[in-house]
N, C-alpha and C positions, 0 to 999 in steps of 0.2 A: 504494500500500500504506500505508494510514493506521496510525499508531501511536496506540493508545488507552490511557488510564489506567483501571484498575479497582480496586475493593475487593471481595474475596470476601465474600459475605453469610454464609457458613458459618463461616469461620475469621478474618475481618477482615484478611486479608493484602492489603496494597496492592501492585500491580504494573502493569507496562506490557506491552502485547502488540501485535504486528503482526497485523492481521486482513485476510485475503485473501478477496474476494468474499463468499459466503454463509457462510463458516466462522464458528464461534463460539469465543470465547476460553475457556480453561480455567485455573483457578487452579494455579500451579506448586507451591503448598504442599500443598493437600489434593485437587487435581484436581476440585474442585467447579465446577459450571456456573451457580450462582446468583450473578451478578455485578452490581455497581452501577457503571455507567460514570461516571467523574468528569469534571468540566469541565477540559479541558486549556487552558493558557494558552500561546500561542506565545512563542518566545524573542524578546527585544528585539533589533532590528537593531543592528549596530555603528554608532556615531556617529563613529568615527575615519575620516579620509580613507584610502582604500585606495591612492591614487596617491602617489608620492613628491612632497614639496613642495620639497625641496632636492636638486638633482642635482649630483653631483661629476664628471660625465663631461665630456670635452672635445669630444665629438661634437655632433650636432644635439640640440635640446631633446627630451626624452623624452615630452612630452605637454602638454596645456593647463595642468596644475597645476605644471609645471616652473618653477622660479624663473628659468630662462633663456629662457622662452617669450616671444616679442615681444608686448608689450601694445599695443593700438590706442587 
Protein backbone atom coordinates (compact mmCIF):
# COMPACT_ATOMS: atom_id res chain seq x y z
CA UNK A 1 0.00 0.00 0.00
CA UNK A 2 2.02 2.93 -1.26
CA UNK A 3 1.76 6.38 0.28
CA UNK A 4 1.79 9.13 -2.34
CA UNK A 5 2.02 12.92 -2.05
CA UNK A 6 -0.35 15.00 -4.17
CA UNK A 7 -1.28 18.61 -4.86
CA UNK A 8 -4.85 19.26 -5.94
CA UNK A 9 -4.90 21.17 -9.23
CA UNK A 10 -8.27 22.75 -8.36
CA UNK A 11 -7.60 24.16 -4.86
CA UNK A 12 -3.78 23.75 -4.59
CA UNK A 13 -4.14 21.75 -1.34
CA UNK A 14 -1.09 19.48 -0.69
CA UNK A 15 -1.80 16.10 0.96
CA UNK A 16 -0.71 12.48 1.28
CA UNK A 17 -2.90 9.50 0.42
CA UNK A 18 -2.69 5.73 0.64
CA UNK A 19 -3.62 4.26 -2.74
CA UNK A 20 -4.84 0.67 -2.98
CA UNK A 21 -4.77 -1.15 -6.32
CA UNK A 22 -6.62 0.72 -9.07
CA UNK A 23 -8.24 3.23 -6.68
CA UNK A 24 -7.78 6.93 -7.36
CA UNK A 25 -6.99 9.50 -4.67
CA UNK A 26 -9.34 12.38 -3.90
CA UNK A 27 -8.52 15.79 -2.43
CA UNK A 28 -9.65 15.87 1.22
CA UNK A 29 -10.31 19.61 0.97
CA UNK A 30 -12.47 20.02 -2.17
CA UNK A 31 -12.95 16.32 -3.18
CA UNK A 32 -11.45 17.07 -6.57
CA UNK A 33 -9.82 14.32 -8.63
CA UNK A 34 -7.47 16.47 -10.77
CA UNK A 35 -4.29 15.77 -8.82
CA UNK A 36 -0.60 16.24 -9.49
CA UNK A 37 1.48 13.49 -7.90
CA UNK A 38 4.62 14.87 -6.28
CA UNK A 39 8.06 13.33 -6.08
CA UNK A 40 8.40 11.69 -2.65
CA UNK A 41 11.80 11.45 -1.04
CA UNK A 42 12.31 8.44 1.25
CA UNK A 43 13.31 9.02 4.85
CA UNK A 44 17.01 8.92 5.63
CA UNK A 45 18.01 5.76 7.51
CA UNK A 46 19.28 6.07 11.06
CA UNK A 47 23.05 6.28 11.32
CA UNK A 48 23.20 5.46 15.03
CA UNK A 49 24.02 1.90 16.04
CA UNK A 50 20.93 0.01 17.18
CA UNK A 51 22.83 -2.48 19.33
CA UNK A 52 24.18 -1.48 22.73
CA UNK A 53 27.89 -0.63 22.77
CA UNK A 54 28.39 -0.76 26.54
CA UNK A 55 26.74 -3.58 28.44
CA UNK A 56 26.26 -3.35 32.21
CA UNK A 57 25.18 -6.98 32.63
CA UNK A 58 27.13 -9.58 34.60
CA UNK A 59 25.91 -12.36 32.27
CA UNK A 60 27.32 -13.44 28.91
CA UNK A 61 28.03 -10.78 26.22
CA UNK A 62 24.82 -9.50 24.66
CA UNK A 63 26.12 -9.55 21.06
CA UNK A 64 29.05 -8.71 18.75
CA UNK A 65 28.82 -4.96 19.53
CA UNK A 66 29.01 -5.60 23.29
CA UNK A 67 32.11 -4.17 24.97
CA UNK A 68 32.56 -7.50 26.77
CA UNK A 69 32.51 -9.59 23.56
CA UNK A 70 35.82 -11.49 23.13
CA UNK A 71 37.92 -9.97 20.35
CA UNK A 72 40.03 -12.30 18.15
